[in-house]
N, C-alpha and C positions, 0 to 999 in steps of 0.2 A: 559852454559851461568846462568846469575843471574839478576833478576832485583829487584829495590832498590826504597823504595821511603820512604819521610823523613817526619815528622810529629813534634810538639811541638813546631813551632815556635810561635811570636809575638812581640807585644809590650810590654815593661817592664821600669818600671824608672832605673836609676842607683845604684847600690848597689843590686839590686833584682837579681834572680835566675830564670833559665829555664831548662828543660830537653830535651833534643832534641829526639827522638828515629827513628831508623832508620830501617823499616823492609824489609827482603832475600825474595824471593822467593827460590825455586828449594830445593834440600835436600843438597848439600853439600857447606851450606853454612860456617863448620864448617874448610873448605880446603881453605879459603879466610882471605888474609890478608885486614883490614877493615880500612877506616881513614875519618876524618873529614878535610874539607876541606871550606875556603870561600872565597868569591868576594864581592866585593865594586865595583859600576859602574866605568869603566875605567881603573881600574887595574886588574891586572893578580890573578888567583886561587891563595891561599896561603892553606899551610901547616897550620890545629889547631891541629891535635891529631892522632894519629895510635895505632892500636893495633896486635899483630901479631892471629894467627887462634887458638893457644889455650890459649892466655891471657896473655903469660910468657912474651911479650917484649911491653913497652908502650912507645911511646914519644910523647910529646908536644912539640909546640911550645914555645919560650919564652915568648912571649906576653902574654899565657896565663897559665905557670906552675902556680901552688896552686891556681890556680881558676878553672879550668876547668877539670872534669874526664871524662878518656873516660872508656867503660865497654861494654862487650858482654853477650849474652846468647845464646850459640849455641843450647841449646834445644828450642828457641823460634826464631829462627833467625832472629835475631834482637840487636843492636849496640846500646849503648846510648852515650849521650854529658852532662855530669849536668853541669851548666855554673853557677858558683855563682860569686857575689860581679862584676857584669856585670859593665861594661863602655860604654859613649856612641861610643869611637873607636871599639867596638866590632859587630857594629853593620853592618849588610852584609848579603847577601845568603848563608845559610851553606846548602852544600852538602856532603853526605854520599858514597864514592865509596869502590869499591872492585876488589881489584887485585889476581892471584895466585903468589905462589911462596915466596921470601923471601921480608922478612918487607922492605916496603920504605916509604921515606916521599917526594917523585919525584910526582909531578903530574902528568907526563909524565907516570910514570910507571903504572896508575894506569887504568885498563881494563872496568870496568862497572863505570856508575853514577846515582845518584837520581836526580829526578827535583832541588830538593831545595827547603829550605823553609826561610823564611825572619826574621831575628832577629834583632829586632828596641829598640835600648835603648835612653831612651831619658834622659836629663841631667835636 
């Protein structure tokens, strides 16, 4: 089992940047595929970015390609989401998640979730 804790959210103006971090407990972090998802009130949780266990496979939602970068540091049990050129439509609660096995962008495939961190982008 793994416990996840996000940090780094906040209020930023459009065009600005934020870096989210997700710290994981446990000694098997490197065995998990990690993902970032986001959700706004009344809507389903959406895939934002994912990274495989060793970092060799990375995927992004079309809406964030070229602006967001996911990375991981297995020595620090942490996954990051660097968000640049933020837009008001990026406003959401961002959550990290972990899954065993092969890479997936499906919400249902992920077993462990953090509490989430609010990102608000003002226009």
